[in-house]
N, C-alpha and C positions, 0 to 999 in steps of 0.2 A: 448564575450567568444571566445577564440582562441583555435585552435586545439593543441593537445599535439605534440610537435615537436620532441623531442628526448628521452622522457621517464625520464627526469631528475626529481629529488625529488621535485623541486620547480615548476613543470609544472602542471597546473590544467587540468582536463579531460574535453572533449568537452561539456558535459551536466552538469558540475558542476557550482556552484556559486563562481566565483573567489573572490568576495568581501565578502564572508561569514566570520564572525569574527573567527570562529574556524579554518578555513583555513589560514587566514591572520596571526594569532597569534601562530599557531602550529609550534614547532621546526621542521626543515627539516627532522630530524630522525623519527618524528612521522607522517609526512604527508602521507606516504603510508598507514598507519593504519587508518588515517582519511578517506582516499579514500576507503579502504576496507569496513569500516563500513558505508560508504556513509554519513558521518557527514557533508560533503560539499554539499550534495544534500538532504536537509531536507524534501523535499516533500515526499520522500519515507516513512519516519517514520510517517509523518502526515497521509498518506493514510492507514498505518497500525493501527495507533492510533484512527482515527475517528470512525470506526465501534465499537470499545470498548466504546468510549465516548458516541456515539449515543445510544448504547444499555443500558448503565448505566443511561443516562438521560431519555430514554424511560421507563425504569423500575421505576424510580423515579416519572415520570408523571403518570404512571399506578397505582402506589401505593399511590399517593397523598402525596408524601414525598418531602422534599427539596433535592437538589442534594447532592450526597455523594462525597464531595471534596477529601476525603482520597482515595477513589477508583479511582477517576479521576487522582490523582497524581501517584498512583501505576501503572495505565495503561500507563501513560506518560513514566515513567522510563522503564517499560517493553517493550513498543513499540520501543523505541530508541535502547535498547541493543539487542532485538531479531531481529529487522530489520538489525542491524549491523551484527549479527551472521549469519542470513540467506544470506545476501549479500556476506559475506566473503566465506561462503560455496559455494554459486553459482559461485563465481570467481575461487574458488579452483577446482571445477568440470569442469568449462568451460575454463580453462586457455589456452588450446590448440586451442579451437574455437575462443576465443577472439583475438588471434593474427591475425586472418584472416579478422576481421571486423574493419573498420576504426575507428568507434566510441569507440571501446573497446580495441584496441591493446596496448594502453598506461596504462591499469590498472596494479596495482602493481604486481600481480602474472604473468600476461601475459608478462610484460616487464622485469621480473626478479628482481624487486626492493625488493620484499618480497619472502622468500623461502616458499615452501609448508609446511614445518614443522612449521615455525613461524606462518603461517596462521592458522594451526590447533590449536595451542596453543591459538591464539587470539579468535578463535571460542569458545573454552572451557571456557575462562575467561568471555566472554559475556554471555554464556549460564548459568553460575553459578549465575550471577547477575539476569538474567531472572528467574531462579529457585527460588531465594530468594523472588522475587516479587510474583510469583505464589503461594508460600507457605503461603503468607499473607492472602489468601482468604479462603473461606469455602471449605469443602471436595468435594462437588459436582463440584465446579469450578476447583479445583486442578485436579480431575480425568479427567474432560473434557479437561483441558488445556494440559494434558500429551499426548493427541491424536494428537494435532496439528503438532508436529514435524514430524510425519509420512508423512504428506502432503508436508512439506518443503523439506524432503529428496528426494521426487520424482521429484519435480519441475525442477531442472536443467537438468534432463534427458528427460523431456517431449518433448522438442523441437526436439528430435532425432527420436521420433516415432509417434508423432501426430501433426496435424496442429492446435491443440487447447491447446498449453501450457498456454495461457492466462486463460483458464478455471481452470487449476490446480493452477495457481497463485491466481485466484479468491477464491477458496476454502480455501487457506492458508491466504491470506490477510484479508478476510472478517470474519475470525474465531472469532474475538473479538466481533462480533455482537451477539454472544451467551453468551460470558463470562461476559459482563457487566450486562446482565440480571440475570444470575445465581448467580453472586456475591452478588446480593441484595435479590433474592428470594429463593435461594437454590434449584431451580428446573428449568427445561427448559419449557418455554411457547410458544404458537403459535406466539405471536407477535415477539418474538426473532427469531424464525425460519423464519418468513416472512422477517424480517430485514436482516437476514443472506442471504437469497435468493436474496434480492434486492442489497445487497453489492457485492455479487458474480457477478451479471450481470453488475453492475457498474464497477467493477474491470476489467472484460473482455473488456468492452467498452473502458475505458481509457488506458488500456495497449495495445489494438489494435492501438489506436491513437499513442501511444509511439513507437510501432513497425514500424510505417510508416517510421521512420527515417532510418531503416536498411534493407528495402525490397530488395534493389539491392545487398548489401553485403550478406544478409542471403541466397539469391538464389545461390550465388557463393559458400558459405560455406555449403550449404545443410541444413540450419537451417529452420525449419518450424515455421509458425506463423499464427494467424488469419488475420493479415494484408495482408500476401501473399495469404491466402485462399480466402478472400473476394474480393481482387482486385478492379475492377472498381465499385463493389457494396458496398464498405466500408462505404459510407455515410448511405446507407439504413440499413446495418447490425448494425452499431453502433447506429443508431436511434432506431432500434428494441430492442437492448440490453438495451439502456437507458430508453425506454418506459416501458419495463418489470421491470426495477429497480424502476422507479417511482411508478408503479402500486403496486409492493410488499410493498414498503414503505408506500403507502397510505392505503393498507389493514392492515398493522401493526398499523398505527395510528387509523384506524377505530376500530380495536380490543380492544384498550385501551380507546375508547370513547374520543379521543383526543380533547383538547380544542382549543381555538383560536390560541395560539402560535404554537401548534403542527402543525396545518393545514397551518399556514403561512410558517413554516419551510419546510413542504412538497412541497408547491407551489413554494417557492424560489428555492429549490433543483431541481425540475422538469424544471423550467424556465432556470436555469443555464445549465442543460444538453441539453436542446433544442438549446440554443445558441451555445454550442460546436458542435452539429450536423450540424448546419447551415454552419459552417466553415470547416468541415471535408471533405477531398477529397483524392483520391488515390495519386495524385501528389503534395500533400501538401509539401511545403518546410520544411526543418528540423526545422527552427526557429518557424514556425507556429505549427507544431506537438508538439514540446517541450512546447510551450506556452500553448496550449490547455491541454496537459497532466498535467502540473503544476497547471493549474487553478482548477483542481479537489479538491485541498485542500480547496478552497473557496466554492465549491459545497458542500463538506462534512460538512464544518463549518456552512453553512446556515441551513442544516438539524439539526445538533446538537444544534444550537442556539435556534431553535424552541422548541425542547424537553427540553432544559435546562431552557429557560425562563418560560415554562409551569410549570416545577417543582419548580421554584422560587416562583410561586404564592401560594405554600403550605408552605412557611416559616411562622412560627407562629409570 
């Protein structure tokens, strides 16, 4: 990956996947919108999607039902477009700050390649698709889903007044851990709440690792983060967050009397988080921080796979 040199339409951003098919085949006129929606950085929508999928599969395992493939498909569509809408909104709010940070100064709004007005229309278009997805679920899930944008609206401002913006992100990104459950059960149960808590702690942990890339620039720009807050204790802090996440997930598995595959998924998830902690350090090079952050897609997939395989055992 190379750094953005001059903000040209054909330049990939530092943390993007230059070889991603969407980026390679997108017309130059659409590439700024690909960047706004983070379609060239798919790990983000994976991390938004996985709590939804985990929750849905957890509910299937708890109810002794096969997996609901229709719900999983809807959550996939919703995660991609709502991650895109949230990222566009974040860039809209942060466009003046992004200019001051090396990793973000080439973003479409910060570099002037997309106007604020066009970005707002792009947000609206993505939100309309997300709304159509949400309205496909039951009334309880729809009502619960309408609360999540309130958290998203706060997130871009959190770094200005608290050292815990990663916690705000956690409440937003992990929200699907409740929706997957309610979509199948029509009510909110303790296993889903425990999974939500575990995913919040997980998000704070992996976004702290991600923020290690920007510690120096954030200090200059006056941007707060848990990476700056934890400093030399970042390994211990991320370890504590990940341990709490694994514990919450294990309690959720216990609440549904999880079978063999459920517990294998929990164990694999915990082991992956432990591996990340072993490599985390305050002075981690950007490449390592980004690699560890991206690896959380695999951590979440391991947990989902355990729940999903357990629900497959109930296929008639």
